[in-house]
C-alpha positions in Angstrom: -21.2 165.9 14.1 -23.5 165.4 16.9 -24.3 161.8 17.8 -26.7 160.9 20.9 -26.4 157.2 22.2 -27.9 157.6 25.6 -31.5 156.4 24.6 -31.6 154.4 27.9 -31.4 157.6 29.9 -34.2 159.6 27.9 -35.2 159.5 24.2 -35.9 162.6 22.1 -39.8 163.2 21.8 -41.1 162.0 18.6 -42.8 164.6 16.2 -46.1 163.0 16.8 -45.9 163.1 20.7 -44.9 166.9 20.3 -47.9 167.4 18.1 -50.2 165.9 20.5 -48.9 168.1 23.1 -49.4 171.2 21.1 -53.0 170.1 20.6 -53.7 169.5 24.2 -51.9 172.7 25.4 -54.2 174.6 22.9 -57.5 172.8 23.0 -57.8 170.2 25.8 -56.1 172.0 28.7 -58.9 171.6 31.1 -58.7 169.5 34.5 -60.0 166.1 33.6 -61.7 165.8 36.8 -64.2 168.8 35.9 -67.7 167.6 34.5 -68.1 170.8 32.2 -66.9 170.4 28.6 -63.4 171.7 28.9 -62.8 168.9 31.6 -64.4 166.2 29.7 -62.2 166.8 26.7 -59.4 166.7 28.8 -60.7 163.4 30.4 -61.0 161.9 26.8 -57.5 162.5 26.1 -56.4 160.8 29.6 -58.7 158.0 28.6 -57.5 157.7 25.1 -53.9 157.5 26.5 -54.8 154.9 28.9 -56.1 152.6 26.1 -53.1 153.2 24.0 -50.7 152.4 26.8 -52.7 149.1 27.8 -52.5 148.1 24.3 -48.6 148.3 24.2 -48.5 145.7 27.0 -51.8 143.8 26.2 -53.3 144.7 29.5 -57.0 143.0 29.8 -58.4 146.4 30.4 -57.3 150.2 30.2 -58.7 150.0 34.1 -55.3 148.3 34.8 -53.1 151.5 33.7 -52.5 153.8 36.7 -50.7 157.1 35.3 -47.8 158.2 37.5 -45.1 160.8 37.3 -42.7 158.5 35.5 -41.2 154.8 36.2 -39.6 155.9 39.6 -43.1 156.6 41.1 -44.5 153.6 39.4 -41.9 151.4 41.2 -42.6 153.0 44.3 -46.3 152.7 44.1 -46.0 148.9 43.4 -43.7 148.2 46.5 -45.2 150.5 49.0 -48.6 150.3 47.7 -48.4 146.5 48.4 -46.5 146.9 51.7 -49.2 149.3 53.2 -51.7 146.6 53.1 -49.9 145.1 56.2 -50.0 146.2 59.5 -47.0 143.7 60.4 -43.6 143.9 58.3 -43.5 141.0 56.0 -40.8 139.4 53.3 -40.0 141.1 50.0 -37.7 139.5 47.4 -35.7 141.7 45.0 -32.4 141.1 42.7 -29.3 142.7 43.1 -29.2 144.6 39.9 -32.3 146.5 40.3 -32.8 150.2 39.7 -32.4 152.4 42.5 -36.1 153.1 42.5 -36.7 149.5 43.7 -33.5 149.1 45.6 -33.7 152.2 47.5 -37.5 151.7 48.4 -36.4 148.3 49.7 -34.2 149.6 51.9 -36.7 151.8 53.4 -38.8 148.8 54.0 -36.0 147.1 55.6 -35.8 150.3 58.1 -39.6 149.5 58.7 -38.7 146.1 59.7 -39.4 144.2 56.5 -37.3 141.2 55.6 -35.7 141.9 52.4 -33.8 138.8 50.2 -31.6 140.4 47.5 -30.9 137.7 45.1 -27.6 137.2 43.5 -26.9 137.3 39.8 -24.3 135.5 37.5 -21.4 137.2 35.7 -23.9 138.1 32.8 -26.5 139.7 35.4 -29.1 137.1 35.3 -31.1 135.8 38.2 -31.2 131.9 38.6 -34.7 130.9 39.0 -34.0 128.0 41.4 -32.5 130.7 44.0 -35.7 132.6 43.5 -37.7 129.6 44.4 -35.5 128.8 47.5 -35.8 132.3 48.9 -39.7 132.4 49.2 -40.7 132.1 52.5 -44.3 131.5 54.1 -44.5 135.5 54.5 -43.2 136.6 51.4 -45.8 138.9 49.8 -44.1 140.3 46.8 -41.2 139.6 44.4 -39.8 142.6 42.3 -37.3 141.5 39.5 -36.1 144.2 36.9 -36.8 143.0 33.1 -34.1 144.7 31.3 -31.2 146.1 33.2 -30.3 149.6 32.1 -26.7 149.7 32.8 -25.6 146.3 31.3 -28.5 145.4 29.0 -29.3 141.9 30.6 -33.0 140.7 30.2 -34.2 138.4 32.9 -36.4 135.2 32.4 -39.4 137.2 33.7 -42.0 134.6 32.4 -40.4 131.7 34.4 -39.7 133.8 37.5 -43.5 135.2 37.5 -44.5 131.3 37.4 -42.3 130.4 40.3 -44.0 133.4 42.2 -47.6 132.6 41.1 -47.2 128.7 42.0 -46.2 130.0 45.6 -49.2 132.5 45.9 -46.8 135.7 45.8 -47.3 138.9 44.0 -44.8 139.5 41.2 -43.7 143.0 39.8 -41.4 143.8 37.2 -39.8 147.1 36.2 -40.1 147.0 32.3 -39.2 150.6 31.6 -36.1 149.6 29.4 -37.9 146.9 27.5 -41.4 148.8 26.6 -41.2 149.6 22.8 -38.0 147.4 22.4 -39.4 144.0 23.1 -43.0 142.5 23.0 -44.7 143.1 26.3 -47.6 140.9 27.1 -48.6 141.1 30.7 -51.1 138.2 30.2 -48.7 136.0 28.7 -45.7 136.7 31.5 -48.2 136.4 34.3 -47.0 139.5 36.3 -49.3 141.2 38.7 -47.6 144.7 38.6 -45.5 146.3 35.8 -43.8 149.7 35.6 -43.3 151.8 32.5 -42.0 155.4 31.6 -43.2 157.8 28.8 -40.0 159.4 28.1 -38.2 156.1 27.4 -40.3 155.4 24.5 -40.3 158.9 22.9 -42.7 160.7 24.9 -41.7 163.3 27.2 -40.7 163.5 30.8 -43.5 163.6 33.4 -45.4 160.5 32.6 -45.3 156.9 33.5 -47.6 154.0 34.4 -48.1 151.2 36.8 -50.0 148.1 35.4 -52.1 146.5 38.2 -53.5 143.3 37.4 -57.4 143.1 37.9 -58.0 141.8 41.6 -54.7 143.0 42.9 -55.3 145.5 46.0 -52.8 148.2 46.3 -53.0 151.3 48.7 -52.0 154.7 47.6 -48.9 156.6 48.6 -50.6 159.9 49.6 -54.1 161.4 49.8 -55.9 163.8 47.7 -58.5 164.0 45.1 -58.8 160.3 44.4 -57.6 160.4 40.7 -56.5 157.2 39.1 -58.9 154.8 40.8 -58.1 156.5 44.1 -54.5 155.2 43.8 -52.7 158.4 42.6 -54.1 161.8 43.7 -53.2 164.7 42.1 -54.5 166.5 38.6 -53.1 164.5 35.9 -50.4 165.9 33.6 -52.6 165.8 30.5 -50.1 166.7 27.8 -47.3 164.4 29.1 -50.1 161.6 29.5 -51.3 162.4 25.9 -47.6 162.2 24.6 -47.0 158.7 26.3 -50.3 157.3 24.8 -49.4 158.4 21.2 -45.8 157.1 21.6 -47.1 153.9 23.1 -49.3 153.2 20.1 -46.6 153.8 17.7 -44.2 151.9 19.5 -46.4 148.9 19.3 -46.8 149.4 15.5 -43.3 149.9 14.8 -41.5 147.5 17.3 -41.0 144.4 15.1 -39.1 146.4 12.3 -37.4 148.6 14.8 -36.1 145.8 17.2 -34.5 144.2 14.2 -32.8 147.2 13.0 -31.3 147.9 16.6 -29.9 144.4 17.0 -28.2 144.9 13.8 -26.6 147.9 15.1 -26.0 146.8 18.4 -24.2 143.7 17.2 -22.4 145.8 14.6 -20.9 148.1 17.3 -20.1 145.1 19.4 -18.1 143.6 16.4 -16.4 146.8 15.4 -15.0 147.0 19.2 -14.0 143.5 19.5 -10.5 143.8 18.6 -9.9 146.8 21.0 -7.9 145.5 24.0 -9.1 148.4 26.2 -13.0 147.4 26.4 -14.5 144.2 27.8 -18.2 143.6 27.2 -20.7 143.5 30.1 -24.0 141.8 30.4 -25.4 138.9 28.6 -25.0 138.7 24.6 -27.8 136.5 24.1 -30.4 137.5 26.6 -30.0 141.3 26.1 -31.9 144.5 25.2 -31.9 145.3 21.4 -30.5 148.6 21.6 -27.9 148.2 24.4 -24.2 148.1 24.2 -21.9 148.1 27.4 -18.4 147.7 28.6 -15.8 148.0 31.3 -12.8 150.0 30.3 -9.5 147.8 30.6 -6.7 150.0 32.0 -3.8 147.7 32.7 -1.3 150.3 33.5 -0.5 151.5 37.1 -2.0 154.9 37.8 -2.4 157.5 40.6 -5.8 158.4 41.4 -5.4 161.6 39.5 -4.4 159.6 36.3 -6.6 156.6 36.4 -9.1 156.2 33.7 -12.9 155.8 34.5 -15.9 155.4 32.7 -16.7 159.0 33.1 -13.1 159.8 31.5 -14.6 158.1 28.4 -17.7 160.1 28.8 -16.2 163.3 28.7 -13.9 162.4 25.8 -16.7 161.3 23.6 -18.7 164.4 24.6 -15.7 166.7 23.3 -16.0 164.7 20.2 -19.9 165.5 20.0 -21.0 161.9 21.1 -23.2 161.3 24.0 -23.1 158.3 26.2 -23.2 157.4 29.9 -21.2 155.7 32.6 -22.3 153.3 35.3 -20.3 154.8 38.4 -21.7 157.6 40.6 -20.2 160.7 41.9 -21.1 161.4 45.5 -19.6 164.5 47.4 -17.0 164.6 44.8 -15.8 161.1 45.2 -16.4 158.5 42.4 -18.3 155.4 43.7 -18.2 152.1 41.9 -21.2 150.9 40.2 -23.5 148.8 42.4 -24.7 146.9 39.5 -21.1 145.8 38.3 -20.2 145.1 41.8 -23.3 142.5 41.9 -22.1 141.0 39.1 -18.7 140.2 40.7 -16.7 142.7 39.2 -14.2 144.6 41.3 -14.5 148.2 42.8 -11.9 149.3 40.3 -13.8 147.7 37.6 -16.9 149.2 39.1 -15.6 152.6 38.2 -14.9 151.9 34.6 -18.2 150.9 33.3 -19.8 152.8 30.1 -23.0 152.5 28.1 -24.0 153.2 24.6 -27.7 152.7 23.7 -29.3 153.4 20.3 -32.5 154.5 19.3 -34.9 155.7 16.3 -32.4 158.2 15.0 -29.1 156.0 15.2 -27.7 155.0 11.7 -24.9 152.8 10.8 -22.8 155.7 10.0 -23.2 156.9 13.5 -21.9 153.6 14.9 -19.1 153.2 12.8 -18.0 156.8 13.5 -18.3 156.4 17.1 -16.2 153.1 16.9 -13.5 154.9 15.4 -13.6 158.0 17.5 -13.7 155.7 20.5 -10.7 153.8 19.3 -8.7 157.0 18.6 -9.3 158.1 22.3 -7.8 154.9 23.6 -5.0 155.2 21.5 -4.4 158.9 22.7 -5.0 157.9 26.5 -2.9 154.7 26.7 -0.1 155.0 24.0 2.7 153.7 26.1 0.9 150.2 26.5 2.7 147.6 24.9 0.0 145.8 23.5 -1.6 145.6 20.2 -3.5 148.8 19.8 -7.3 148.9 18.7 -6.5 150.1 15.3 -3.4 147.7 14.5 
């Protein structure tokens, strides 16, 4: 039995997206910048996808959508595209639970002399709007706060944060990669100036993402070339991946209400099934949470040597042996585990930061998958921690 529960990492391409790719590769394989028939057929595919992606987020125009290679490039284009407008370093605000595409880019700007304020979060991973308001300075030019946190599932009050930014005359960007297709996205209601998306997180394929740029917002390109994508992202567009992104975006918008409700039910059922297990501590905000997202810290009360200690990666490997795919929050650098910066920012210890796990659900996840996973997970803990003198998961 194979159960995939890592939909926040990537999603399996849906059949409609694969069919669209097949059509493009066979019939619309031209260069969209070419003026002849072959090129114009490809250009039509790209512009159709642009409308489809714009529709997913209620963008005022398809011209607001700049296609990129993925969410990481979209995040970089947002931050660096704004930063390049200034000859003198300015002030940037981000949160302490950003994706590395934002936090690492902010670190680069700091090396270039920019002031970077990193907002703290509470134990659930939420930003306090009052702290954002207090952090804004006369030279603040951009605020970037992630919408849905990929590791712990917490959803930020983006509309409220964007209003604070707008009232101060500061541009606001959000990484909505995890939110797209799972919660309604309306850039006009949210009041954001820039928003990042990724095709392979909504059942498209790797290789296509997008940055929404509100009309009137000026950003500069990251590199030179042929001037595609409104002169902001040079390079021949990846037409097959963009076409798949467009189809996936259109279908996500049509199916979202029903699918979001279904995912919430499965998510809550998994949390309930694991509630009696003393070896798992839920992380993130249970109320303001991505509908498909379940996350825990492994609770291991026993004293162990470094070789014996149980980490999130231990559980990932054990579940993988049982045919179940999940992910862990800690990272491995040069053979040594590093605690999750997200969990550290939320106030967990370095030891706890090594014990995060994430189970994320999707279109193919069933109730039977959830119940089987819960049973296997409990059996793994009973096997790994047999001598603990506490009530076991199955008691």
